[in-house]
Every structure is written in structure tokens, then in C-alpha cells.
C-alpha positions in Angstrom: -20.7 23.8 -21.7 -22.3 27.3 -21.1 -21.0 30.0 -19.1 -22.5 29.0 -15.7 -20.7 25.6 -15.9 -17.4 27.1 -16.5 -14.8 27.9 -13.8 -13.0 31.3 -14.0 -9.4 30.3 -14.8 -8.4 33.2 -12.3 -10.6 31.9 -9.5 -8.8 30.6 -6.3 -10.2 27.2 -7.1 -8.8 26.9 -10.5 -5.5 28.3 -9.5 -5.2 25.9 -6.8 -6.6 22.7 -8.6 -4.5 23.7 -11.8 -1.4 24.2 -9.9 -1.1 28.0 -10.7 -2.5 27.4 -14.2 -0.2 24.6 -15.3 -3.3 22.3 -15.8 -4.5 24.5 -18.5 -1.8 23.7 -20.8 -3.6 22.3 -23.7 -1.8 19.0 -24.2 -0.5 16.5 -21.4 -1.6 18.7 -18.4 -0.8 15.7 -16.0 2.6 15.5 -17.3 3.3 19.2 -16.9 1.7 19.2 -13.5 4.0 16.6 -12.3 6.9 18.2 -14.0 6.2 21.7 -12.5 6.4 20.0 -9.0 10.1 19.0 -9.5 11.6 22.5 -9.3 9.8 23.1 -5.9 10.9 19.6 -4.5 14.6 20.3 -5.8 14.5 23.7 -3.9 13.1 21.8 -0.8 15.7 19.2 -1.0 18.5 21.7 -1.2 17.6 23.1 2.0 18.6 20.0 3.9 15.2 19.9 5.6 14.0 16.3 6.2 11.5 15.1 3.6 9.3 13.9 6.6 8.6 17.5 7.5 6.4 17.6 4.3 4.0 15.2 5.8 1.8 17.6 7.5 1.6 19.9 4.2 0.8 16.8 2.1 -2.2 15.7 4.4 -3.5 19.3 4.5 -3.2 19.7 0.8 -4.8 16.2 0.4 -7.9 17.0 2.4 -8.3 20.6 1.0 -7.8 19.1 -2.6 -10.4 16.5 -2.3 -12.9 18.9 -0.7 -12.5 21.7 -3.5 -12.2 19.1 -6.4 -15.5 17.5 -5.1 -17.2 20.9 -5.1 -15.9 21.9 -8.7 -16.6 18.5 -10.2 -20.2 18.9 -8.9 -20.7 22.4 -10.1 -19.4 21.8 -13.4 -21.1 18.4 -13.9 -17.7 16.6 -14.7 -15.6 13.7 -13.5 -11.8 14.2 -13.1 -11.3 16.9 -15.5 -7.7 16.9 -16.9 -7.1 20.6 -16.0 -7.1 19.4 -12.3 -3.3 18.6 -11.7 -3.3 19.0 -7.9 -3.6 15.3 -7.6 -0.2 15.0 -9.6 1.4 17.4 -7.6 0.3 15.4 -4.5 1.7 12.3 -6.0 5.2 13.8 -6.7 5.2 15.0 -3.2 4.6 11.5 -1.9 7.2 10.1 -4.3 9.7 12.7 -2.8 9.2 11.5 0.6 11.2 8.3 -0.5 14.1 10.2 -2.1 17.6 9.0 -1.2 19.9 11.4 -2.8 19.2 15.1 -3.7 20.7 14.6 -7.3 18.8 15.7 -10.5 18.8 12.1 -11.7 16.9 10.9 -8.7 14.3 13.6 -9.5 14.2 12.3 -13.1 13.7 8.8 -11.8 11.1 9.7 -9.5 9.2 11.7 -12.1 9.4 8.9 -14.5 8.2 6.3 -12.2 5.3 8.4 -10.9 4.2 9.2 -14.6 4.4 5.5 -15.4 2.3 4.5 -12.4 -0.1 7.4 -12.9 -0.7 6.4 -16.6 -0.8 2.6 -15.9 -2.9 2.7 -12.7 -2.3 -0.8 -11.2 -4.5 -1.9 -8.4 -6.0 -0.3 -6.4 -5.4 2.9 -8.2 -7.4 1.6 -11.2 -10.2 0.6 -8.9 -10.3 4.1 -7.2 -10.1 5.8 -10.7 -13.0 3.8 -12.1 -15.2 3.5 -8.9 -14.9 6.4 -6.8 -16.5 9.3 -8.8 -15.9 12.4 -6.4 -13.1 14.5 -5.2 -11.4 11.7 -3.2 -11.3 9.3 -6.1 -9.8 12.1 -8.4 -7.1 12.7 -5.9 -6.6 9.3 -4.4 -5.6 7.4 -7.6 -2.4 9.7 -8.0 -1.7 9.4 -4.2 -1.7 5.5 -4.8 0.5 5.9 -7.8 2.9 8.3 -5.8 3.2 5.7 -3.2 4.0 2.9 -5.7 6.7 5.1 -7.5 8.3 6.1 -4.3 8.4 2.7 -3.0 9.8 1.1 -6.1 12.4 4.0 -6.3 13.3 3.3 -2.6 13.6 -0.4 -3.1 15.8 -0.2 -6.1 18.2 2.6 -4.7 18.3 0.9 -1.1 18.5 -2.6 -1.9 19.7 -3.1 -5.4 22.0 0.0 -6.3 23.7 -0.1 -2.7 
């Protein structure tokens, strides 16, 4: 890759898409991107604010992420580069909408479930991952994984553990 195809790691696009540089960790960037979201979620949860208040933030972040990811992928000539972890951040935010208890164990369970669904990519996440080769596809498969993880967590915590 020549210099014109590289993205400056200090550019606003890189800082945003890599979640403040976390995506540039040389191994398991998706895992670290997901994990880096947990402290922010825990702090938000400790305020007592309803998780539904995050929905406008999630929607705005989704739209911006799709747009910027599409531009960067076209500019660099790549599809779904591993350093883009804003999709994992969005997936974790979506999981968090389903949280029942603000206990560290609940955050760990959500993290584990999200990583599982993000890696396994069951339908329609696998379809999106393989067939939608633009910014929306890069982001949407993790949104779907976040929904699956959140719904499974919610079902188990609400209907099985209660």
C-alpha cells in the first residue's frame, strides 16, 4: 500500500472509526474495540439514566459511521478493514439497551455474547458481511450481532433467571 492509500492515524476519520486508536492494536482489534466500550457503558449505567436515552446517539453514530466508513473504504480500496472498530462499539451499545442489572457480571455477559455473535455471524449478519460491500455492510453485521446478543441476554435474564 503506498502513502496515498494510507489513512493518517491522527486524522478525525481514523480516530473516530478506530475508537480513539483502539482499532490500531495489532491483534484482536475487534475484541479490544468491544472491550473499550464497556467502561463507557458502565459509567453511563451508573448515572441511572434510562438506556433508551442512548437510542438517538446510536442512530446518529450509525449513520455517521456508515457514511465515513464507506468513504474511507473507497479511498483506501479495502473492504471492512480490521482497524475499523466503531462497528463493534455500536454493537456493544445496542447490547446495552437490553441490560437488566448494572452489575459488572452483566457487562461481562453482554461482552461475551456480543463477541460470540460477532465472530459466528448467524443469518442475516453473515449475509450482510458477505454481500454488502460498503460502509453499511461493514457496520450493519455488528449491529445485527448486537441485537442477537442483547435479545438472548434479555430472554435469559428475564424469563429463565427470574
